[in-house]
N, C-alpha and C positions, 0 to 999 in steps of 0.2 A: 389515534394514539393519544394517550393521556400526557399531561405535562410531565416532564422528566424529573426524576428524583436525583438529588445531588450525588449519592453514592453510585448510581447507575451511570450517570453522565460522566463522572470521573473515570470509572472503570472502562467505559467505552472509548473515551478520548485517549486514555492511556494505551489501549490497544493500537490506536492509530499511531501514536507517538512511538510505541515499541517497535512497530513495523519499520518506521523511518530510521530509528536507531540501529536496528539490526541490518538493514540494507546498507547504511553508511559504514558500518563496521565490516562489511563484506561477509556477514554471517547469513548466507542465503538459506542454509539448512534451518536456522532459527526462525528466519522470516517465513519460510514455507510452513513450518510447524504451526504458525498462527492460523493457517488456513487448512489444517488437518481435517476439519469437519465442514469445509466450505466448498462451494462451487465457484469457480472464477470465470467470469465472462470476458473473453478476449476480443470478441467482435459481436456486438449485439445484433447488427443487421444480418450477418451471415449465420448467427446463432452458433458461434464457435465458443466452446466452453472447455475448461480443464479442471483438474484437481490440484492439490498441493504438490504431488510428485511431478505433474506436468509443468506447472509454473516454475518449479525448481529447475527442471531441465532447461526451460527457456532462459531463465536468468543465467545459469551456468554457461550456456552457449552464446549468449548475446552481450552480457555486461562485461566490460573491460575491467580487469582487476590489476592493480599496480603492485610494485615491489613491496609496498607496505601492507599488502593483503586487503586493501580497500579499493573501492571504485573512485576514491577521491571526490566524494559527493557529500552534500548535505541536503536531505529531503526535508523541506519545510512544509508542514501540514497546517493549514489555517481554516478558519471559518467553519468549524464543525457545527452542523445543525443536527442535533440528536433528538429523536422522538422515540419514547419508550412506552410500551404497554406492559406495565408492571404485572398485571394480572396474568397475561399470557406468557410473560418472560421473553418478549421479542422486542426488537428495536430496529430502527433505521438510522443511518448517519450519512449525511452528504457533506463532503469537505473538498477543499482545494489542496493541490500540492504544487510546489515549485522545487525543481531539482537544481541545485547550484553545484558547480564543479570547478576545480582548479587543478590543473595538471602541469607539472614541471614549472617552468618560469612563466607560463601563460597566465592570463587574467582569471580572476574569480568571475564566473559568469553563469547566468541562468541558462540551462540547456534544454529544459522541457517544463511545461506546466500543464496541468489538467485538473480533472475532478475524479474523486472516488465516490461511488454510491455503494454503501455497504448495508447488508442485513446481518443482524446479530441475534443470538439466542442465549438465554441464560440456562445453564445446566449446572446443577449442584451449587448454586449461588455464585457461579463464575460466568462472566460474559465471554462469548467466543464468536468469531465470524462464521456465518452460515452462507454468505454470498458476498462477492466483491465484483463490481463492474469495473474492470480494468481497461475499458475501451475508450475512455474519454480523454485522450491526449489532445489538448486544445491548441497549444503553442509549442513549436519545435524550433530550437536554435541550432547551434553547432553541436551535434551529438557524436561527432567523429571520435572524440576521446572517451565517450561513455558507452556506446553500443556498437557491436560488430554487426554488419549487415550480411544477410543471407549466407 
């Protein structure tokens, strides 16, 4: 991959940040729409993959939404390493995420942290996700207020 151009890097990191914003707003439809043209890896070792509709179903069934319509989270996305091939219109981005949550009178706390590995493509001068590896959840805290189990 060639060195990244500023406009491409900004567009790609804005996609990362838009995903975080939509998830924190409880707009799972909007977040899933970002992956309309993408394959999502849920488990790399078992080769479990889904699409935007599949991940939307997972989010709706697993993420706890509170009376204010949000999951009471802040997804903090950091350390994006963006590599772009401008000629091919493809890119990769590796980043970290930390999900903070505060519920009721409880403390603000990190509940999960991990990594995203994304592939992107440029179509009609717009960057979009073509693949997200969603399987790298590295650290798990108290997720009882964030995710329903089974």
